[in-house]
C-alpha positions in Angstrom: -34.7 -57.3 -34.8 -34.4 -54.6 -32.2 -36.9 -53.2 -29.7 -34.8 -50.6 -27.9 -37.1 -48.3 -25.8 -36.0 -44.7 -25.2 -36.8 -44.1 -21.6 -36.0 -41.6 -18.8 -35.8 -38.5 -21.0 -33.8 -35.5 -19.9 -34.2 -32.6 -22.4 -32.9 -29.1 -21.8 -33.8 -26.3 -24.1 -31.3 -23.5 -24.5 -32.2 -20.0 -23.4 -32.6 -18.8 -27.0 -35.2 -21.5 -27.6 -33.6 -22.6 -30.9 -31.4 -25.5 -29.7 -31.7 -28.3 -27.1 -29.9 -31.3 -25.8 -31.4 -34.5 -24.6 -30.3 -37.7 -23.0 -32.4 -40.9 -23.0 -31.7 -44.3 -21.7 -32.1 -47.1 -24.2 -33.0 -50.6 -23.1 -34.6 -53.6 -24.7 -34.3 -56.9 -26.4 -32.6 -57.4 -29.8 -31.5 -60.3 -32.0 -28.2 -60.0 -33.8 -26.0 -62.4 -35.9 -23.2 -63.6 -33.7 -20.0 -65.2 -35.1 -18.3 -67.5 -32.6 -15.1 -67.8 -34.6 -13.7 -66.3 -37.8 -14.6 -69.4 -39.9 -18.1 -70.0 -38.4 -21.3 -68.9 -40.0 -23.1 -66.2 -37.9 -26.1 -67.4 -36.0 -29.0 -65.4 -34.7 -28.6 -64.7 -31.0 -30.9 -63.0 -28.5 -29.4 -60.1 -26.6 -30.3 -57.5 -24.0 -29.0 -54.1 -24.9 -28.7 -51.0 -22.7 -27.1 -47.6 -23.4 -27.5 -43.8 -23.5 -28.7 -41.7 -26.3 -27.1 -38.3 -26.4 -28.9 -36.0 -28.8 -28.7 -32.4 -30.0 -31.9 -30.8 -31.4 -32.4 -27.7 -33.5 -35.6 -25.8 -34.2 -36.2 -25.1 -37.9 -39.3 -23.3 -39.1 -41.0 -24.0 -35.8 -40.3 -27.8 -35.9 -37.8 -29.5 -33.6 -35.3 -31.7 -35.6 -32.5 -34.0 -34.5 -29.2 -32.4 -35.3 -26.9 -35.1 -33.8 -27.4 -38.5 -32.2 -24.8 -40.7 -30.4 -25.6 -44.0 -28.7 -23.1 -45.2 -26.1 -23.5 -48.9 -25.0 -23.5 -49.8 -21.3 -23.9 -53.4 -22.2 -25.0 -55.8 -24.9 -25.3 -59.2 -23.3 -26.6 -62.6 -24.5 -30.1 -63.2 -23.2 -29.1 -66.3 -21.3 -25.9 -64.9 -19.7 -26.9 -61.5 -18.2 -25.0 -58.3 -18.0 -23.2 -59.1 -14.8 -21.6 -62.3 -16.1 -21.0 -61.1 -19.7 -21.6 -57.3 -20.2 -20.2 -57.4 -23.8 -19.5 -60.4 -26.1 -15.8 -60.5 -27.1 -16.8 -60.6 -30.7 -19.6 -58.1 -30.5 -19.9 -56.0 -33.6 -18.5 -58.7 -35.9 -21.7 -58.4 -38.0 -20.9 -54.7 -38.6 -17.3 -55.1 -39.7 -16.5 -54.7 -43.4 -13.2 -55.5 -45.0 -10.8 -52.6 -44.5 -13.3 -50.9 -42.2 -11.7 -51.9 -38.8 -11.2 -49.0 -36.4 -7.6 -48.0 -35.5 -8.6 -47.6 -31.8 -11.6 -48.4 -29.5 -14.5 -45.9 -29.6 -14.1 -43.1 -27.1 -17.8 -43.2 -26.1 -17.8 -46.9 -25.1 -18.4 -47.3 -21.4 -19.1 -51.0 -20.7 -21.2 -51.9 -17.6 -19.4 -52.0 -14.4 -19.2 -50.3 -11.0 -18.0 -47.1 -12.5 -20.8 -46.7 -15.1 -23.2 -44.8 -12.8 -20.4 -42.4 -12.0 -19.7 -41.9 -15.7 -23.4 -41.1 -16.3 -23.5 -38.7 -13.3 -20.4 -36.9 -14.7 -22.0 -36.5 -18.1 -25.2 -35.2 -16.6 -23.3 -32.6 -14.5 -21.3 -31.5 -17.7 -24.6 -31.0 -19.5 -26.1 -29.1 -16.6 -23.2 -26.6 -16.6 -23.7 -26.0 -20.4 -27.4 -25.1 -20.0 -27.4 -23.2 -16.7 
């Protein structure tokens, strides 16, 4: 279950009118299987989730289409803990793992919640502004 709302849109259309970029904040409740240990059965756990959608759009035959979408987590926290106490469960993502599918390094777009997150967001906004001005 997930009810992640896309809010605070920032969409910039390129001067040629054929492409655009957008950034949306995603926030909401979700319920995910959480595995507390490698031998334990996953249990359904309530989480709060927050992150940033970075999107690229293209206009095809007069219709805007999503060309690329990347969601970067700011936090995924158990409902009863809160994002200040536990911004990301240590085993988060265990429900997505498949045998042989473990990444060789952490994702480059992961920016967990902390004092520097707002600075990260501001830098990304300034980078986008330079590309479209």
